[in-house]
C-alpha positions as CSV (number, residue, x, y, z in Angstrom):
1,M,-66.9,105.8,133.6
2,F,-67.0,108.2,130.6
3,R,-70.0,110.5,130.5
4,K,-70.1,113.6,128.3
5,L,-70.6,116.9,130.0
6,T,-72.1,120.0,128.6
7,R,-69.2,122.4,128.0
8,H,-69.2,125.8,129.7
9,I,-66.6,127.6,127.7
10,G,-67.8,131.2,127.1
11,V,-66.5,133.4,129.9
12,V,-63.9,130.8,130.9
13,F,-62.4,130.8,127.4
14,L,-62.1,134.6,127.4
15,S,-60.2,134.6,130.7
16,I,-58.1,131.7,129.4
17,V,-57.0,133.6,126.3
18,L,-56.1,136.7,128.4
19,T,-54.2,134.6,130.9
20,S,-52.3,132.6,128.2
21,S,-50.9,135.7,126.5
22,C,-49.0,136.5,129.7
23,Y,-47.1,133.2,129.4
24,Q,-46.4,133.0,125.7
25,A,-43.2,135.1,125.7
26,A,-41.8,133.5,128.8
27,A,-42.5,130.0,127.4
28,A,-40.8,130.6,124.1
29,S,-37.4,129.2,125.2
30,S,-38.7,126.3,127.3
31,R,-38.6,122.6,126.3
32,E,-42.0,121.6,127.5
33,V,-44.2,118.6,126.5
34,L,-47.8,118.5,127.7
35,T,-50.0,115.4,127.6
36,T,-53.7,115.7,128.1
37,I,-54.5,112.3,129.7
38,L,-52.7,109.9,132.0
39,P,-52.0,107.0,129.6
40,L,-50.3,109.4,127.1
41,Y,-48.2,110.8,130.0
42,I,-47.0,107.4,130.8
43,F,-46.2,106.6,127.2
44,S,-44.3,109.9,126.8
45,A,-42.5,109.4,130.1
46,N,-41.1,106.1,128.9
47,I,-40.1,107.7,125.5
48,L,-38.4,110.7,127.3
49,N,-36.8,108.5,130.0
50,G,-33.3,109.8,130.9
51,I,-33.7,113.0,128.8
52,N,-33.2,115.8,131.3
53,G,-33.6,118.6,128.8
54,V,-37.3,118.1,128.3
55,H,-39.9,118.6,131.0
56,L,-43.2,116.5,130.8
57,E,-46.5,117.7,132.2
58,L,-50.0,116.3,132.5
59,L,-53.1,118.3,132.0
60,V,-55.9,116.1,133.5
61,E,-54.4,114.7,136.7
62,G,-55.3,113.6,140.2
63,E,-56.8,110.7,142.1
64,N,-60.3,111.4,140.6
65,A,-59.2,112.7,137.2
66,N,-61.6,112.2,134.3
67,P,-61.0,113.8,130.9
68,H,-64.7,113.7,130.2
69,V,-65.7,116.0,133.1
70,Y,-62.5,118.1,133.4
71,T,-62.9,121.8,133.8
72,M,-60.1,124.0,132.5
73,T,-58.1,125.9,135.1
74,V,-55.6,128.7,135.1
75,Q,-52.9,126.2,135.9
76,G,-54.0,124.2,132.9
77,V,-53.8,127.3,130.7
78,K,-50.2,127.9,131.9
79,K,-49.3,124.4,130.9
80,I,-50.9,124.7,127.4
81,A,-49.2,128.1,126.8
82,S,-45.7,126.9,127.7
83,A,-45.8,123.6,125.8
84,E,-43.7,123.1,122.7
85,V,-45.4,119.8,122.0
86,I,-49.0,118.9,123.1
87,I,-49.9,115.2,122.9
88,A,-53.6,114.5,122.9
89,N,-55.9,111.5,122.2
90,G,-58.0,113.8,120.0
91,K,-61.4,112.2,120.9
92,A,-61.3,111.9,124.7
93,E,-60.8,115.6,125.4
94,E,-64.5,116.6,125.4
95,F,-63.7,119.2,128.2
96,F,-62.1,121.6,125.8
97,D,-62.2,121.7,122.0
98,L,-58.7,121.0,120.6
99,G,-59.2,124.0,118.3
100,K,-59.2,126.2,121.5
101,I,-56.0,124.6,122.6
102,R,-54.4,125.6,119.2
103,D,-55.7,129.1,119.7
104,L,-54.1,129.3,123.2
105,N,-50.8,128.1,121.8
106,P,-50.6,128.3,118.0
107,R,-46.8,127.6,118.0
108,A,-47.2,124.2,119.7
109,R,-46.9,120.9,117.7
110,V,-50.1,119.0,118.4
111,V,-50.0,115.2,118.2
112,L,-53.2,113.2,117.9
113,T,-52.7,109.6,118.9
114,H,-56.2,108.4,118.2
115,Q,-55.8,109.1,114.5
116,A,-52.5,107.2,114.4
117,S,-54.1,104.0,115.7
118,F,-56.3,103.8,112.6
119,R,-53.3,104.0,110.1
120,V,-52.3,100.4,110.7
121,S,-52.5,97.3,108.6
122,G,-53.2,94.0,110.3
123,L,-55.5,95.4,113.0
124,S,-59.3,95.2,112.7
125,P,-61.3,98.3,111.9
126,I,-62.7,100.1,114.9
127,D,-65.3,102.8,115.4
128,A,-63.7,106.1,114.7
129,R,-65.8,107.8,117.3
130,N,-64.5,105.6,120.2
131,P,-61.6,107.3,122.0
132,H,-60.4,104.4,124.1
133,T,-57.6,103.2,121.8
134,W,-55.0,103.2,124.7
135,L,-56.8,100.3,126.3
136,S,-55.5,98.0,123.6
137,P,-51.7,97.5,123.9
138,K,-51.7,96.7,120.2
139,R,-52.9,100.3,119.5
140,A,-50.7,101.7,122.3
141,I,-47.6,100.5,120.4
142,I,-48.7,102.5,117.4
143,E,-49.5,105.5,119.5
144,C,-46.1,105.4,121.1
145,E,-44.4,105.3,117.8
146,E,-46.4,108.3,116.7
147,I,-45.4,110.2,119.9
148,G,-41.8,109.2,119.3
149,K,-41.7,110.6,115.8
150,A,-43.2,113.9,116.9
151,L,-40.7,114.2,119.8
152,Q,-37.8,113.4,117.5
153,E,-38.9,116.2,115.1
154,A,-39.4,118.6,117.9
155,F,-36.2,117.8,119.7
156,P,-33.6,116.7,117.1
157,E,-30.8,117.0,119.6
158,Y,-32.3,114.0,121.4
159,D,-33.1,112.0,118.3
160,A,-31.0,109.0,119.1
161,A,-32.1,108.8,122.8
162,I,-35.8,109.0,121.8
163,R,-35.4,106.4,119.1
164,E,-33.8,104.0,121.5
165,N,-36.4,104.6,124.2
166,V,-39.2,104.0,121.7
167,K,-37.5,100.7,120.8
168,I,-37.2,99.6,124.4
169,Y,-40.8,100.5,125.3
170,R,-42.2,98.9,122.2
171,K,-40.6,95.6,123.3
172,K,-42.2,96.0,126.7
173,L,-45.7,96.6,125.1
174,E,-45.3,93.7,122.7
175,A,-44.5,91.4,125.6
176,L,-47.5,92.8,127.5
177,S,-49.7,92.2,124.4
178,E,-48.4,88.6,124.0
179,R,-49.0,87.9,127.7
180,I,-52.6,89.2,127.5
181,S,-53.3,87.1,124.4
182,S,-51.9,84.1,126.1
183,L,-54.0,84.6,129.2
184,L,-57.2,85.2,127.3
185,S,-56.6,82.1,125.1
186,K,-57.0,80.0,128.2
187,A,-60.6,81.2,128.9
188,D,-63.3,78.9,127.5
189,V,-65.7,81.8,127.2
190,F,-65.0,85.4,127.0
191,D,-68.4,87.2,126.9
192,I,-68.7,90.5,128.7
193,I,-71.3,93.2,129.3
194,T,-70.0,96.7,129.8
195,F,-71.7,99.9,130.9
196,H,-70.7,101.6,127.7
197,D,-68.1,101.4,124.9
198,A,-64.8,101.8,126.8
199,L,-63.7,98.2,126.2
200,D,-64.9,97.8,122.5
201,I,-61.4,98.3,121.0
202,F,-59.7,96.0,123.5
203,A,-62.4,93.4,122.8
204,I,-61.9,93.7,119.0
205,D,-58.1,93.3,119.3
206,Y,-58.0,90.5,121.8
207,G,-61.0,88.3,120.8
208,A,-63.5,89.2,123.5
209,R,-67.2,89.4,122.8
210,I,-69.2,92.3,124.1
211,L,-72.8,91.2,124.3
212,Y,-74.3,94.4,125.4
213,H,-73.6,98.0,126.5
214,I,-75.9,98.6,129.4
215,E,-76.3,102.2,128.2
216,E,-76.8,102.3,124.4
217,V,-76.4,106.1,124.6
218,H,-74.2,107.8,127.2
219,G,-76.2,109.2,130.1
220,I,-79.5,107.6,129.0
221,P,-80.5,104.7,131.3
222,P,-81.5,101.4,129.6
223,S,-85.1,100.8,128.9
224,P,-87.0,98.1,130.8
225,K,-86.9,95.9,127.6
226,R,-83.2,96.3,127.3
227,L,-82.7,95.3,130.9
228,A,-84.9,92.3,130.4
229,D,-82.9,91.3,127.3
230,I,-79.7,91.6,129.2
231,L,-81.0,89.5,132.1
232,D,-82.3,86.8,129.7
233,T,-79.0,86.7,127.9
234,I,-77.0,86.2,131.0
235,K,-79.3,83.4,132.3
236,A,-79.3,81.7,128.9
237,K,-75.5,81.5,129.1
238,G,-75.6,80.0,132.5
239,G,-74.1,83.0,134.1
240,K,-70.8,82.7,132.1
241,V,-70.8,86.4,131.5
242,I,-68.7,89.1,133.2
243,L,-70.2,92.5,134.0
244,V,-67.5,95.1,133.6
245,S,-68.0,98.1,136.0
246,E,-67.1,101.7,135.0
247,S,-65.8,102.4,138.5
248,P,-64.4,100.6,141.5
249,E,-67.8,100.8,143.1
250,P,-70.4,99.4,140.6
251,D,-73.3,101.6,139.7
252,R,-76.8,100.9,140.7
253,I,-77.9,99.2,137.4
254,T,-74.8,97.0,137.2
255,S,-75.3,95.9,140.8
256,M,-78.9,95.1,140.2
257,I,-78.1,93.0,137.2
258,A,-75.4,91.1,139.2
259,G,-77.8,90.6,142.0
260,K,-80.4,89.0,139.8
261,T,-78.0,86.8,137.8
262,D,-75.0,86.1,140.1
263,A,-72.8,87.3,137.3
264,P,-69.4,88.5,138.6
265,V,-68.6,92.2,138.4
266,V,-65.1,93.3,137.6
267,W,-63.7,96.8,137.5
268,F,-61.4,97.3,134.5
269,D,-59.2,100.3,135.4
270,P,-59.1,102.7,132.4
271,I,-55.9,104.3,133.7
272,I,-57.2,107.9,133.6
273,S,-56.4,108.8,137.2
274,G,-53.9,108.0,139.9
275,G,-50.2,107.2,139.9
276,K,-47.9,108.4,137.0
277,N,-45.1,105.9,137.4
278,V,-43.6,104.6,134.1
279,T,-44.6,101.0,134.7
280,R,-48.3,101.8,135.6
281,Y,-49.7,101.0,132.1
282,E,-48.2,97.5,131.9
283,E,-49.0,96.7,135.5
284,T,-52.6,97.9,135.3
285,M,-53.4,96.3,132.0
286,L,-52.1,93.0,133.2
287,M,-54.0,93.3,136.4
288,N,-57.2,94.1,134.5
289,V,-56.9,91.0,132.4
290,E,-56.0,88.8,135.3
291,K,-59.1,89.9,137.1
292,L,-61.2,89.0,134.0
293,I,-59.6,85.6,133.8
294,S,-60.1,85.0,137.5
295,S,-63.8,85.8,137.2
296,F,-64.2,83.5,134.3
297,T,-62.7,80.6,136.2
298,M,-64.7,81.2,139.4
């Protein structure tokens, strides 16, 4: 799902800087908020619900969007240049160094949600290099509060409305988190094998156990020994292991493992592409967990 791509910034960056300068003056009076990835767009859309004086944009969008292989476009530059607030994960945007974004629009307030999810008591420590904090509703709650604070500071005229929207959305995410915990508590076993580390934070926060990442290092196929160890582990557990796919169509290695062990394969939608409706996050996360539970009870 998430594979790092070598950045091609040189000439592109120069053209971007030249292009952005054309939009800086025109954007000075706008009330624009830009989010880099889809989950942050959905969070922000809920927080800005009913506030007509602020326009929300998404940088990495489309049916096949992927922040890890995104190539900056002129349209993207326009969005960056006109934004008063830029909301980013801070770790998932490998396509374009955040320092470059600051260069393109030094006046913008930049909010990094990934950092916020670490400043919380009561949640287990997580690997600071793992960007996938939004896949845990417990972390999403913290990220939404961070977004809300930044938007209140940027748009004080909408302070009361933003505060109320954060309160409403927090309740929805808390209900989602409780529902997920309740569903997973009914599973006798919750062992999974993932292609890489996308579900690590979710697993930590909700009591799942990740036995293996098929790829220890992004982009490097597993060794024959590692594949053998994975197969032996699944067989030793009597097949009570779920293989989590990085895409709707399982990759060749995941399919091979499933074929040799009869372990079910489930796609856990990471919510990085597709529809932008405000209920998408809750609906998709619940669907993801229901698919896991259904596979465990097959």
